[in-house]
N, C-alpha and C positions, 0 to 999 in steps of 0.2 A: 200936704206932707207933714209928718210928725218930726219935730226936731229931735236929734239924738239926745239921749239922756246924759246929763252931766253928773259926775260923781265927785263928792267932796274930796276924796282921797286919790283921785286918779293921777295926780302928780307922783304918787308913790307906787302905782301899779307896775308890776314886773317883778324882777328878783328882789328878795327881801332886803330891807335896810335896817340897820341897828336902831334907828329912831322908833321903829314900830314896837319895840319892846321897852325902850328906855323910860317910857311914861307909865309903865306897869311894874311897880316894885316887886311884886310877887313873882311874875314871870321872869323878871331880870334876875332875881335871887336863884331861881331854879335853873337858870342858864338857857332859857328858851331863845330860839331864834326864829325869825320869820323868813321862810324860804322863798315864798312867792305870794303875791296878792294880785287880785284883779276885781272886775266888776262882780261883787257879791260872793267872792270866795277867798279863802286863805289856806296856805299850807305852812305849818309850823313844825319845828323840830325841838325835841327835848333830848339833849345829849345824855348818854348813859354815864352815870357817876355813882360811886359808892354811897354818897349822901342820900340818894333817892331810892335805895334798895329797901324794900319792905319785908322781904323774906330772906334772911342771911343764908339759910341752908340752900335754897334754890337760886339765890341772887336775882330774884324777880323784883321789878320796880313796884313800889308802893302805889296802890290804886288811887290815892289822893293826888299824886303827881300826874297820873294819867288823866284824871278828871280835870285837873288844872290845865293841862295841855289842850284838851278838847274844849274847855270853856274859853281859853284864851283865843284859840283859832276861831271859835264861833263868834266871839265878840268882834274880832277883827273883820270877819266875813260880813257881819251886819253893818259895821262902820263903812265897809267898802261898797255896800249896796245903797247908801244914803246920798241924797243930793246935797244935803246940808249936814255938816259935822256937828252932831249933838252927842251928849253922853248916852251910853247904853249900859244897862244893868241886867244881869241874869235874873230872870223870874223863875225859870224851871229848866233843869238839865237832867235828862235821864240818860244814864250810861249803862249799856248792856255789855258785860265782859264775856267775850266768846271763847277766849283761851288766855293763857299767860303770855305776856310778851317774852320774846326770846332774850334770855340774859346776855348782857354784853353788847347789845345792839342799841344804837340811837333809835328813838321813837319819833314818829311823825303823826300829825293829825291834818286831815283835810276837811274843811267845813264849807258848805255851800248854803246860802240863804235860798229859801224857796217861796217866801211870801213876806211882804212888808206891808203892814197897815199903818194907820196914822200913829198908833201908840205902841204896837208890838211887832216884832220881827221873828220869824221862825226859821230854824236852821236844821240841817242834817249833817252829821259828821262821822268820820271813821278815824280810828287810830290803827297804825300799822308799823311793822318793823322792817321787813324786807320788801314787801310788795303790797301796793294798795288793793290788789285783787284778793288778798288774804288778810283782812283786818283782824286784829285781836279784840277790838271793841267798836261798838256802834253807839251813836248818840243822836238824840233829838233835843232841841232846845228852844226856849222862848225868851226873848229879850225885850225889856221895856226901852222904848225910844224916848230920849229927853228926860232921863231919870233924875238928873241933878244938873241943871243948866249952869250952875255957878262954878266957874273955874275948871272946866273940863280939861284934863291933861292933854288929850289928843288935840284940842284946839290950839295949844301952844305949838305942837308939831306942824299943824296946818299953817299957822301964822309964820313960822320960820320958813316954810316952803314958799309962801307968797312973798316974803321979804327978800329971798335970794334970787 
């Protein structure tokens, strides 16, 4: 019999917790929230705010903020797929914009890993406003595993979980 897989972040699986953003200053600055995480997936939220509008006429969110949301959700999905918590870094992120996000609505991203090798993890993600069945962007990404082993911010989070 095969032993069940152990995930480094499984103590955090379930509804999102503020700690999952607090170690990523860029995501924190944009106001991102982690809605839910589990074995190899993450759902994140980017609240609609005037500061992230890229087109003042149409009030559409700036594409860079959407890319950041997809990147953040994807990095967390990779971390949630690992048995040992090590830093991950984006190698490649391809975003296909399918339509403009609806102005005034909060934005969400769901990312799922589909393969993890010794050094690279691969994810698929979508960004949506009302319904995940009607995404406004799709994404494919590759992440380096163990990119910078010195002082991984997420390691501090895991240590706090172990200590409590």
